N, C-alpha and C positions, 0 to 999 in steps of 0.2 A: 376347438377344432384341431388346432396344432398338436395338442397332446393326444387327441383321440384318433387321428388319422394323418400321420406326418406325411405320407406319400402324396395324398391329394392336397395337403396344405402346401407342400413344396411345389407341386405342379401349378397350383393357383397363383403362385407368386410371379409366374411368367405372363399373367394376364395384365392388361392395362388397368389403371387404378379403379375406374368405374366398374369394369367387369369383374375385377378381383373381389370387390366387396360383395357382389351378387354370388359369385362362386363360393365364397366362404360361407355365406348365409345358407346356400343350398347344401353344402357339405355338413354344416352344423345340423341342419334338418335331417340329413341322412343319418348322422350319428344318433340323433334323438330317436328316430324310428328303429334303428338297429338294436338299440339297447332295451327296448320295451320288453321283449320276451324274457330277458334275464332279470328284469326289475319287478316282475309281478309274480304272484304266487298261483294264479289260476287264469285261464283264458279270458273270462268276462272282464277282468280288470284290465287286461291288455287291450281288449276291444274298446273299452271306455277311453283309454289314452289315445288310441288311433282315431276315435270319433272326435276327440278334443281337437286334434290337428285338422281333421276334415272341416269342422265347424270354424276353426280359426281362419283357414284359407277362404271359406265361403264368406265370412264376414269382411275380409279384406276386399274380395271381389265385389261385394255389395256396397263398398264405400264406407263401412263402419270404421270406427277407431280401432286400430289393431290391439289385440290383447297385450297386457303388460308382461311380455315375455321377450327376452333379448333376441331370440332367434326369429320369432314372429315379427318383431319390430323391424328387423333387418330384411326379412322376406318382403314385408310391405314396402319398404323404402327402395328396394332394388328391382322390383318387378317380377320376382320369382312366382308370385301368385297370379300373374297375368292369365287371362282366359285362354290364351293359346297353349298354356301348359296344363290346363285343368285336367284333361283326360289322362295325361301322363302321371300326374300327381295322384289322381284317384286310383289308377292301376297300381302304383307303387304302394299306396296305403293298403290296398286289398292284399297285395303280396306280403306286406308286413305282418298280416294276421296269420299267415300259414305256419310259422314256427310256434305259434301259441298252441297248436293242436297236434303237431306231428312229433314223433319220437326221432330216432336216428334216421338219417337218409339211408335208403337201402341200396342205392346204386349211384354210380358217378353220373349217369344220365339224369337221374332224378335231381341230384345236387345241381348239375349244370342248368337244368330248367329253372330252378329257384334262383340261382345266381343271375340268370338272364332277366328275371322279373324284379330283382331287387338291386344289387350293386351295379349291374350293367345298365339297368334302366335309369339309375341316377346319373351314370356317366353320359348316357344318351341325352338326358335332360340338360346336363351341363353344356354339352356342345351345341345343343339347340339354343340355349341361352346365349351362347357366344356367336350364333349366326350360322350354324351348320345347315347345309342343304340336305334334302331327303337322300340324295345319292351318297352321302357320307355316313349315314347312320349304321348301315349293316357292318361296315368295317370297324367302327367304334364299338359296336355291340360285341363282335367276335373277339376283338382284342381285350375288351373288358372281361368277358367270360374267361378267357385264358388267364388273365391276371388273377381273377377271383379264385379260380381253381388252384392256382399256385399258392396264393397267400391265404385266402379265407378258409379253404378246406382244412387247413391245419387246426383251425379253431372250431369251425362249424361242424365238420365231419371228420374227426381224427381217424375214425374207423375206415374211412375211404381215402385217406391222405395220399398213400403211395400210388394208388391208381389215378387219383386226381392229378397228381404231379405229372404223371406220364401224359395224361390227356391234355394238361395245360401246355406242355412243350409242343405237342402235335398241333394244338389249336393256335398257338402263338406262331409257329412256323408258317401256317397257312394265312394268318392275319397280317403278319408283319409287313409284307410288301405293299398291301393295300393301305395300311395305316401310314406308311411312309409317304404316300402320295397326298395325304390330306392337307388342307390349308393350315398354315402356321398359326393363323389367328384363332383357330379352335383347339389348338394343341393343349392349352392349359386344362381342358376338360378331359383329356385322355392320356396325357403325358406319362402318368404313373404306370401305365401298362408296359412301358419299356423296362420296368423292373421285374417282369415275369420270369425271365431266366435266372435272375439273381435269387429270387425266392425258391426256385426249384433247387438251385445249387447250395444255398445257405440256410434254408429253412427260415425260421423267424428270428434267427440270431441277428443282433444289430450290426449294420454295416453303414453307418451314417455318412462317412466321407465318400465311399464308393457309390452310395445311393445318389448323393448330390451330383457327383461327376457324371453318372449315367444319365440323369435327367438333363443336365446341362448339354451333354453331347447330343442327346435325342432332340432337344430343342434346336440346337444349332445345325445339326446335320440330318435330322429326321430319325424317327425311331429305328 
């Protein structure tokens, strides 16, 4: 997970030890779902892999022994498969099938809708795991969409990247004040969104020290 999504890895390190383990399990699951479209040659094979995850979660909730897979074992051990998250995970897996069938995104709004259903939905699930209340969710979702437009669009929809960057800055300017008021205990689930302006300014070029300093400041003073 650290190699696959350093931003969320760094954010997770600000969680307490027990919550940190669950966050890392959730983020590892996120990476597994995100890589499916690139790892299969045709949509039915991707659907099979998504169904594998659905079945694995259902088995955990039924009390069966978790499948011998490191991510599934951690999910079972940390409560990510709890029934209170069932609808959220089901919706995420449904959204994970969309890239199997679509070509390029045709508009920034279309891209933003999918980002809300996938990476932003994972961030919402992360803060719910950390104890977020319903009143916190909309701010987290909006900040996460801004972050995903800034970073993920460069990979997912390079044809829309320039327009997505502009939308990201606008979305971030509207979300920032609300995010800053969120409880510190749920911050490890959304802290990476503080990097939104950095991705707009620097693209995907590495900025490891500045990234760490930005997250440290955001945790200490608010995003």
